[in-house]
N, C-alpha and C positions, 0 to 999 in steps of 0.2 A: 422499398426505397421511397415510395410516395409518402407513406406515413411518417417515416423518419424525416423526410424533407419538410413536411408540414410542421413537425415539432421543431426542427432546426430553424425554419423561417420565423416561427414565433419567438424563439430564443434570440435570433438575430435582430428582430425588430425591438424586442425588449432591451437588448444590450445597446442598441442604437439610440433609443429615445429616453432611457433612464440612466441615472448615475449608477456606478458599480454597487453602492450600498443599497440602492432601491430595487435592484434586479430581483426577479422572482426566484426564490430558492428552489421551489418545486420544479420549475421549468429547467433550472440548471441541473438538478439531480436526474430528472427524466432524460434530458438531452445527453448527459454523460453516459448513462446506461444504454441508451439507444445508440450512441456513438460506439460504445464497446461492442455491442452486438453487430453493428454495421462494419466494424473493423474486422471482426472474426468471419463475417460472411464471405468475403472474397477468398479467404483461405479454404473455407469449407467448400465453396463452389468449385475451386480448382482441384481440391483433393477428392471430392465425392461425385461431382457431376462430370462425367467423361464424354457426354454427348456433344458433338460439334454443333454449332449453330444455336445453342441455347443462350449463351452469354457472349459479350464482346469485351475486349480490352478496355474500351471506352467506359462501359458500365462499371467494370471493376475499378478503374482509376477514379471515376466519380465517387464510388462508394468509399474508397480509401481516403480521398481528400475530404469528403464530407465528414467521415467519422473522425478524422484528425482535427477537423475544425470544431466539431462538437465536444471533443475531449481535450481541447488545447489548454484551457486554463488549469484544469486539474493535473494534466501531465506536466505542465510547466512547474508545478510545485514539487515534483519528485526530483531529488538530487541524483541525477544519473551518474555523476562522477563517483560518488560514494558507492552506489550499487555496482558499478563496473569494477571498482577496485576490490570490493568484497568478493565478487564472483571470481575475478582473476586470481585473487589471493588464495581463495579456497582451492581453486584448480591447481595453482602452482604448488601449494602445500601438499596436496594429494599426489601430484606428479613427483615431488621431491621424496615423499615417503616411498613411492613405488620404485623410483630410481635408486634409492638408498639400499634396496633389497638386491640390486644387481651387483655383479662383480666390480664394475667400475665405480658404482656408487659407494661401495664399502671402502674404497680407497680415498674418497674425498671427504674432507671434514664437513660436519653439519653447519659450521659457521660460514663456510664458503657458500653453501646452499642458501643460507639466510641472507647473506649479502647480495647474492644474485637476485633473490626474490624481492628484496627491498628496492634494488635498482629498477627491476622490471615494474614493480608496483608504482614507484615514483613516476616513471615514464607513462604508465597507463593513466595515472591520476592526472598528469599534466595534459595529456592528449584528450582524455575524456572531459576534462574541465573546459577545454577549448571547444570541443564538439558540443558540449552541453550549452554553452553560450550561443552557439550557432543555432542549435535546435530550439532554444528558448526564443530567439529572435523570430524564427519561422513560426513557432506556435503562437507568438504574440500577434503576428499578422493573420494567421488562420483563425484565431479566437476573437478577432475584431468584429463587432456587430455587423457592419455592412458586408464584410466578406462572408460571414455565416449566412446572412440573408440571401446574398447572390448565389452561393453554392446550394443552399437549400431550395431556393426557387428553381434552380436548374434541375435538381433531383426530382422535384415534384413534376415539372414539365416532362422530364425524361420518363418517369414512371407512367404518367398519364398517356403520353404518346404511344408507348409500347402497350400499355394495358388496354387502351381503346382501339388498338390495331391501326392507328394512323401512320405508323412507321414500322420498319422492321426492328430487329433486336438492337439496332444502333440508336434508336430513340432520338433524343435531341441532337445528336451529332449528325444523323442523317438529315433531319429536318433543317439544320443550320447549314448543311452542305459540307461538313467536315468529315463525315463518316461514309462508309460504303452504302 
């Protein structure tokens, strides 16, 4: 977390003092991949490390927020509404084919299935478009240079406090009085 925090701090400072066109491309690419790794780590930790007392919810939450912050701009470019509609459409089509094989499915016309699927997809598209705009707003805030700098500095301090043995596994949260 400390290494990714240092990388994120550099990215945050770079975004804060430079215009978007002048930002370091290498730093953005490295930060994006570090953010992806950091996003996967809490999942791996929860699934693979069963020992009590090795990690805290505070550390996992800081890892997730920092990783979202580092990957915010690239994630903002992905049209989530279209991906959601495609995924739901494929799933509905598969379900319609399976349902068509049943006794009740054989009695219902395929046009009826198509109309139902279109209505569901229209609803999913409308809802996912709304959700996408909300997520984009959140990612815009998380991808802002000062926010990245603050989160990354917190991650560096958190990692150093735990690594140096100055606090327990709660790190910066224990040091600041918020954690156990």
